[in-house]
Backbone atoms as SQL, in Angstrom:
CREATE TABLE atoms (id INTEGER PRIMARY KEY, chain TEXT, resi INTEGER, resn TEXT, atom TEXT, x REAL, y REAL, z REAL);
INSERT INTO atoms VALUES
  (1, 'A', 1, 'UNK', 'N', -22.382, 2.110, 1.410),
  (2, 'A', 1, 'UNK', 'CA', -22.193, 0.906, 1.657),
  (3, 'A', 1, 'UNK', 'C', -22.956, -0.424, 2.145),
  (4, 'A', 2, 'UNK', 'N', -23.799, -0.999, 2.357),
  (5, 'A', 2, 'UNK', 'CA', -24.670, -2.021, 3.007),
  (6, 'A', 2, 'UNK', 'C', -23.583, -2.075, 4.496),
  (7, 'A', 3, 'UNK', 'N', -24.465, -1.778, 5.671),
  (8, 'A', 3, 'UNK', 'CA', -24.358, -2.992, 7.258),
  (9, 'A', 3, 'UNK', 'C', -23.573, -4.076, 6.628),
  (10, 'A', 4, 'UNK', 'N', -24.406, -5.019, 5.934),
  (11, 'A', 4, 'UNK', 'CA', -23.947, -6.595, 6.182),
  (12, 'A', 4, 'UNK', 'C', -22.676, -6.547, 5.169),
  (13, 'A', 5, 'UNK', 'N', -22.776, -5.662, 4.645),
  (14, 'A', 5, 'UNK', 'CA', -21.466, -5.383, 3.500),
  (15, 'A', 5, 'UNK', 'C', -20.129, -4.905, 4.189),
  (16, 'A', 6, 'UNK', 'N', -20.638, -4.115, 4.926),
  (17, 'A', 6, 'UNK', 'CA', -19.627, -3.629, 5.953),
  (18, 'A', 6, 'UNK', 'C', -18.567, -4.649, 6.679),
  (19, 'A', 7, 'UNK', 'N', -19.844, -5.224, 7.226),
  (20, 'A', 7, 'UNK', 'CA', -19.529, -6.729, 8.218),
  (21, 'A', 7, 'UNK', 'C', -18.741, -7.773, 7.835),
  (22, 'A', 8, 'UNK', 'N', -18.791, -7.874, 6.660),
  (23, 'A', 8, 'UNK', 'CA', -18.678, -9.311, 6.212),
  (24, 'A', 8, 'UNK', 'C', -16.972, -8.478, 5.769),
  (25, 'A', 9, 'UNK', 'N', -17.152, -6.579, 5.005),
  (26, 'A', 9, 'UNK', 'CA', -15.365, -6.501, 4.789),
  (27, 'A', 9, 'UNK', 'C', -14.688, -6.554, 5.956),
  (28, 'A', 10, 'UNK', 'N', -15.088, -6.581, 6.893),
  (29, 'A', 10, 'UNK', 'CA', -14.537, -6.737, 8.755),
  (30, 'A', 10, 'UNK', 'C', -13.988, -8.076, 9.085),
  (31, 'A', 11, 'UNK', 'N', -15.289, -8.827, 8.620),
  (32, 'A', 11, 'UNK', 'CA', -14.131, -10.362, 9.245),
  (33, 'A', 11, 'UNK', 'C', -13.806, -10.270, 8.541),
  (34, 'A', 12, 'UNK', 'N', -13.313, -10.623, 6.756),
  (35, 'A', 12, 'UNK', 'CA', -12.751, -10.753, 5.893),
  (36, 'A', 12, 'UNK', 'C', -11.408, -9.723, 6.458),
  (37, 'A', 13, 'UNK', 'N', -11.344, -8.635, 7.015),
  (38, 'A', 13, 'UNK', 'CA', -10.134, -8.145, 7.325),
  (39, 'A', 13, 'UNK', 'C', -9.186, -9.100, 8.277),
  (40, 'A', 14, 'UNK', 'N', -9.850, -9.210, 9.780),
  (41, 'A', 14, 'UNK', 'CA', -9.644, -9.909, 11.129),
  (42, 'A', 14, 'UNK', 'C', -9.212, -11.311, 10.075),
  (43, 'A', 15, 'UNK', 'N', -9.384, -12.054, 9.115),
  (44, 'A', 15, 'UNK', 'CA', -9.027, -13.028, 8.863),
  (45, 'A', 15, 'UNK', 'C', -7.948, -13.393, 8.113),
  (46, 'A', 16, 'UNK', 'N', -7.694, -11.649, 7.445),
  (47, 'A', 16, 'UNK', 'CA', -6.290, -11.870, 6.495),
  (48, 'A', 16, 'UNK', 'C', -5.342, -12.752, 7.193),
  (49, 'A', 17, 'UNK', 'N', -4.741, -12.699, 7.697),
  (50, 'A', 17, 'UNK', 'CA', -3.361, -13.734, 8.000),
  (51, 'A', 17, 'UNK', 'C', -3.989, -14.570, 8.731),
  (52, 'A', 18, 'UNK', 'N', -4.731, -15.150, 9.185),
  (53, 'A', 18, 'UNK', 'CA', -4.616, -16.680, 9.530),
  (54, 'A', 18, 'UNK', 'C', -4.813, -17.469, 8.943),
  (55, 'A', 19, 'UNK', 'N', -3.835, -18.549, 9.017),
  (56, 'A', 19, 'UNK', 'CA', -4.182, -19.651, 8.518),
  (57, 'A', 19, 'UNK', 'C', -5.312, -20.645, 8.753),
  (58, 'A', 20, 'UNK', 'N', -5.843, -21.659, 7.502),
  (59, 'A', 20, 'UNK', 'CA', -7.533, -22.579, 7.915),
  (60, 'A', 20, 'UNK', 'C', -7.907, -22.528, 9.329),
  (61, 'A', 21, 'UNK', 'N', -6.321, -23.086, 10.838),
  (62, 'A', 21, 'UNK', 'CA', -7.029, -23.610, 11.533),
  (63, 'A', 21, 'UNK', 'C', -8.074, -22.158, 12.306),
  (64, 'A', 22, 'UNK', 'N', -6.737, -21.364, 12.521),
  (65, 'A', 22, 'UNK', 'CA', -7.209, -20.205, 12.470),
  (66, 'A', 22, 'UNK', 'C', -8.913, -19.608, 12.138),
  (67, 'A', 23, 'UNK', 'N', -8.266, -19.757, 11.787),
  (68, 'A', 23, 'UNK', 'CA', -9.828, -19.336, 10.310),
  (69, 'A', 23, 'UNK', 'C', -11.167, -20.037, 11.457),
  (70, 'A', 24, 'UNK', 'N', -10.623, -21.028, 11.282),
  (71, 'A', 24, 'UNK', 'CA', -12.079, -21.935, 11.327),
  (72, 'A', 24, 'UNK', 'C', -12.215, -21.801, 12.846),
  (73, 'A', 25, 'UNK', 'N', -11.230, -21.792, 13.855),
  (74, 'A', 25, 'UNK', 'CA', -11.345, -21.228, 15.339),
  (75, 'A', 25, 'UNK', 'C', -11.913, -19.810, 15.866),
  (76, 'A', 26, 'UNK', 'N', -12.105, -18.576, 14.365),
  (77, 'A', 26, 'UNK', 'CA', -12.209, -17.285, 14.625),
  (78, 'A', 26, 'UNK', 'C', -13.879, -17.421, 14.710),
  (79, 'A', 27, 'UNK', 'N', -14.502, -18.492, 12.923),
  (80, 'A', 27, 'UNK', 'CA', -15.680, -18.693, 12.786),
  (81, 'A', 27, 'UNK', 'C', -16.462, -19.095, 14.057),
  (82, 'A', 28, 'UNK', 'N', -15.830, -20.490, 14.582),
  (83, 'A', 28, 'UNK', 'CA', -16.682, -21.029, 16.231),
  (84, 'A', 28, 'UNK', 'C', -16.170, -19.683, 17.072),
  (85, 'A', 29, 'UNK', 'N', -15.119, -18.773, 17.652),
  (86, 'A', 29, 'UNK', 'CA', -15.327, -17.941, 18.681),
  (87, 'A', 29, 'UNK', 'C', -16.837, -17.993, 18.117),
  (88, 'A', 30, 'UNK', 'N', -16.823, -16.801, 17.511),
  (89, 'A', 30, 'UNK', 'CA', -17.899, -15.735, 16.565),
  (90, 'A', 30, 'UNK', 'C', -19.524, -16.241, 16.802),
  (91, 'A', 31, 'UNK', 'N', -19.402, -17.652, 16.460),
  (92, 'A', 31, 'UNK', 'CA', -20.519, -18.362, 17.201),
  (93, 'A', 31, 'UNK', 'C', -21.787, -18.555, 18.174),
  (94, 'A', 32, 'UNK', 'N', -20.562, -18.174, 19.110),
  (95, 'A', 32, 'UNK', 'CA', -20.767, -18.311, 20.537),
  (96, 'A', 32, 'UNK', 'C', -21.484, -17.218, 21.364),
  (97, 'A', 33, 'UNK', 'N', -21.936, -17.084, 21.855),
  (98, 'A', 33, 'UNK', 'CA', -23.256, -16.247, 22.540),
  (99, 'A', 33, 'UNK', 'C', -22.377, -15.405, 22.951),
  (100, 'A', 34, 'UNK', 'N', -21.602, -15.067, 22.907),
  (101, 'A', 34, 'UNK', 'CA', -20.771, -13.757, 23.547),
  (102, 'A', 34, 'UNK', 'C', -21.002, -11.820, 23.636),
  (103, 'A', 35, 'UNK', 'N', -20.580, -11.270, 24.085),
  (104, 'A', 35, 'UNK', 'CA', -20.218, -9.977, 24.002),
  (105, 'A', 35, 'UNK', 'C', -19.242, -9.116, 22.806),
  (106, 'A', 36, 'UNK', 'N', -19.475, -8.056, 21.956),
  (107, 'A', 36, 'UNK', 'CA', -19.372, -8.070, 20.782),
  (108, 'A', 36, 'UNK', 'C', -17.768, -7.894, 20.997),
  (109, 'A', 37, 'UNK', 'N', -17.602, -7.195, 22.668),
  (110, 'A', 37, 'UNK', 'CA', -16.128, -6.690, 22.832),
  (111, 'A', 37, 'UNK', 'C', -15.081, -7.938, 23.052),
  (112, 'A', 38, 'UNK', 'N', -15.887, -9.188, 23.846),
  (113, 'A', 38, 'UNK', 'CA', -15.189, -10.268, 24.171),
  (114, 'A', 38, 'UNK', 'C', -14.312, -10.937, 23.220),
  (115, 'A', 39, 'UNK', 'N', -15.269, -11.055, 21.867),
  (116, 'A', 39, 'UNK', 'CA', -15.220, -11.836, 20.644),
  (117, 'A', 39, 'UNK', 'C', -13.807, -11.171, 20.296),
  (118, 'A', 40, 'UNK', 'N', -13.658, -9.281, 19.927),
  (119, 'A', 40, 'UNK', 'CA', -12.539, -8.941, 20.149),
  (120, 'A', 40, 'UNK', 'C', -11.383, -9.044, 20.472),
  (121, 'A', 41, 'UNK', 'N', -11.426, -9.519, 21.301),
  (122, 'A', 41, 'UNK', 'CA', -10.750, -9.639, 22.585),
  (123, 'A', 41, 'UNK', 'C', -10.128, -10.908, 22.093),
  (124, 'A', 42, 'UNK', 'N', -11.091, -11.951, 21.553),
  (125, 'A', 42, 'UNK', 'CA', -10.365, -13.888, 21.783),
  (126, 'A', 42, 'UNK', 'C', -9.712, -13.954, 20.181),
  (127, 'A', 43, 'UNK', 'N', -10.339, -12.299, 19.268),
  (128, 'A', 43, 'UNK', 'CA', -9.629, -12.769, 18.129),
  (129, 'A', 43, 'UNK', 'C', -8.416, -12.265, 18.388),
  (130, 'A', 44, 'UNK', 'N', -7.603, -11.544, 19.247),
  (131, 'A', 44, 'UNK', 'CA', -5.994, -11.178, 19.835),
  (132, 'A', 44, 'UNK', 'C', -5.498, -12.926, 19.806),
  (133, 'A', 45, 'UNK', 'N', -6.123, -13.581, 21.015),
  (134, 'A', 45, 'UNK', 'CA', -5.879, -15.312, 21.427),
  (135, 'A', 45, 'UNK', 'C', -5.859, -16.135, 19.650),
  (136, 'A', 46, 'UNK', 'N', -7.142, -15.905, 19.330),
  (137, 'A', 46, 'UNK', 'CA', -6.262, -17.116, 17.713),
  (138, 'A', 46, 'UNK', 'C', -5.953, -16.339, 16.963),
  (139, 'A', 47, 'UNK', 'N', -5.391, -15.065, 17.220),
  (140, 'A', 47, 'UNK', 'CA', -3.832, -14.616, 16.231),
  (141, 'A', 47, 'UNK', 'C', -3.018, -14.971, 17.014),
  (142, 'A', 48, 'UNK', 'N', -2.604, -15.147, 18.423),
  (143, 'A', 48, 'UNK', 'CA', -1.830, -15.554, 18.795),
  (144, 'A', 48, 'UNK', 'C', -1.326, -17.243, 18.526),
  (145, 'A', 49, 'UNK', 'N', -2.750, -17.836, 18.596),
  (146, 'A', 49, 'UNK', 'CA', -2.580, -19.531, 19.124),
  (147, 'A', 49, 'UNK', 'C', -1.749, -20.577, 17.514),
  (148, 'A', 50, 'UNK', 'N', -1.047, -21.073, 18.385),
  (149, 'A', 50, 'UNK', 'CA', -0.275, -21.626, 17.879),
  (150, 'A', 50, 'UNK', 'C', -0.833, -22.202, 16.785),
  (151, 'A', 51, 'UNK', 'N', -1.977, -23.238, 15.926),
  (152, 'A', 51, 'UNK', 'CA', -3.015, -23.686, 15.306),
  (153, 'A', 51, 'UNK', 'C', -2.544, -24.228, 14.307),
  (154, 'A', 52, 'UNK', 'N', -1.319, -25.310, 14.153),
  (155, 'A', 52, 'UNK', 'CA', -0.632, -25.487, 12.693),
  (156, 'A', 52, 'UNK', 'C', -1.722, -27.125, 12.479),
  (157, 'A', 53, 'UNK', 'N', -2.562, -27.693, 13.163),
  (158, 'A', 53, 'UNK', 'CA', -3.124, -29.283, 12.779),
  (159, 'A', 53, 'UNK', 'C', -4.329, -29.209, 13.582),
  (160, 'A', 54, 'UNK', 'N', -5.090, -30.604, 12.727),
  (161, 'A', 54, 'UNK', 'CA', -6.707, -30.904, 13.720),
  (162, 'A', 54, 'UNK', 'C', -6.575, -30.626, 15.164),
  (163, 'A', 55, 'UNK', 'N', -5.303, -31.520, 16.039),
  (164, 'A', 55, 'UNK', 'CA', -5.527, -31.856, 17.139),
  (165, 'A', 55, 'UNK', 'C', -5.401, -30.879, 18.104),
  (166, 'A', 56, 'UNK', 'N', -4.796, -29.595, 17.607),
  (167, 'A', 56, 'UNK', 'CA', -4.147, -28.053, 17.847),
  (168, 'A', 56, 'UNK', 'C', -5.455, -27.090, 17.879),
  (169, 'A', 57, 'UNK', 'N', -5.716, -27.620, 16.762),
  (170, 'A', 57, 'UNK', 'CA', -7.308, -26.981, 16.407),
  (171, 'A', 57, 'UNK', 'C', -8.289, -27.046, 17.971),
  (172, 'A', 58, 'UNK', 'N', -8.649, -28.541, 17.961),
  (173, 'A', 58, 'UNK', 'CA', -9.539, -29.673, 18.911),
  (174, 'A', 58, 'UNK', 'C', -9.338, -29.012, 19.893),
  (175, 'A', 59, 'UNK', 'N', -8.114, -28.802, 20.247),
  (176, 'A', 59, 'UNK', 'CA', -7.245, -27.998, 22.004),
  (177, 'A', 59, 'UNK', 'C', -8.026, -26.680, 22.441),
  (178, 'A', 60, 'UNK', 'N', -7.471, -25.745, 21.336),
  (179, 'A', 60, 'UNK', 'CA', -7.795, -24.566, 21.086),
  (180, 'A', 60, 'UNK', 'C', -9.922, -24.209, 21.001),
  (181, 'A', 61, 'UNK', 'N', -9.868, -25.000, 20.620),
  (182, 'A', 61, 'UNK', 'CA', -12.082, -24.787, 19.947),
  (183, 'A', 61, 'UNK', 'C', -11.975, -25.409, 22.113),
  (184, 'A', 62, 'UNK', 'N', -11.737, -26.070, 22.637),
  (185, 'A', 62, 'UNK', 'CA', -11.574, -26.902, 23.667),
  (186, 'A', 62, 'UNK', 'C', -12.236, -25.302, 24.325),
  (187, 'A', 63, 'UNK', 'N', -10.924, -24.577, 24.938),
  (188, 'A', 63, 'UNK', 'CA', -10.109, -23.841, 25.708),
  (189, 'A', 63, 'UNK', 'C', -11.339, -22.638, 25.123),
  (190, 'A', 64, 'UNK', 'N', -11.698, -22.242, 24.021),
  (191, 'A', 64, 'UNK', 'CA', -11.731, -20.957, 24.276),
  (192, 'A', 64, 'UNK', 'C', -13.814, -21.541, 24.432),
  (193, 'A', 65, 'UNK', 'N', -13.642, -22.335, 24.058),
  (194, 'A', 65, 'UNK', 'CA', -15.702, -22.851, 25.009),
  (195, 'A', 65, 'UNK', 'C', -15.261, -22.914, 26.499),
  (196, 'A', 66, 'UNK', 'N', -14.297, -23.310, 26.829),
  (197, 'A', 66, 'UNK', 'CA', -14.521, -23.674, 28.693),
  (198, 'A', 66, 'UNK', 'C', -14.543, -21.960, 29.160),
  (199, 'A', 67, 'UNK', 'N', -14.621, -21.197, 28.173),
  (200, 'A', 67, 'UNK', 'CA', -13.768, -20.159, 28.673),
  (201, 'A', 67, 'UNK', 'C', -15.052, -19.070, 28.270),
  (202, 'A', 68, 'UNK', 'N', -15.684, -19.110, 27.508),
  (203, 'A', 68, 'UNK', 'CA', -16.988, -18.675, 27.107),
  (204, 'A', 68, 'UNK', 'C', -18.342, -19.389, 28.294),
  (205, 'A', 69, 'UNK', 'N', -18.152, -20.347, 29.097),
  (206, 'A', 69, 'UNK', 'CA', -18.844, -21.125, 29.572),
  (207, 'A', 69, 'UNK', 'C', -18.595, -20.525, 30.691),
  (208, 'A', 70, 'UNK', 'N', -17.467, -20.306, 30.907),
  (209, 'A', 70, 'UNK', 'CA', -17.204, -19.682, 32.285),
  (210, 'A', 70, 'UNK', 'C', -17.315, -18.373, 32.668),
  (211, 'A', 71, 'UNK', 'N', -17.677, -17.694, 32.185),
  (212, 'A', 71, 'UNK', 'CA', -18.346, -16.050, 31.944),
  (213, 'A', 71, 'UNK', 'C', -19.639, -16.432, 31.722);
């Protein structure tokens, strides 16, 4: 299995139990210039987030962005 396929499989596995807003939040978080270990920990935050609609998504996205800016 190539490295690209393996990384895609890992990303798909991480989003398996997420709703569409959590997947968008996960994708946004992964687009930020953060260390991989921090992204792994923020994945847990995304899983725990109660994101069920667009306003919740925007609030959660802003919080994650502010965390990234503070680091």
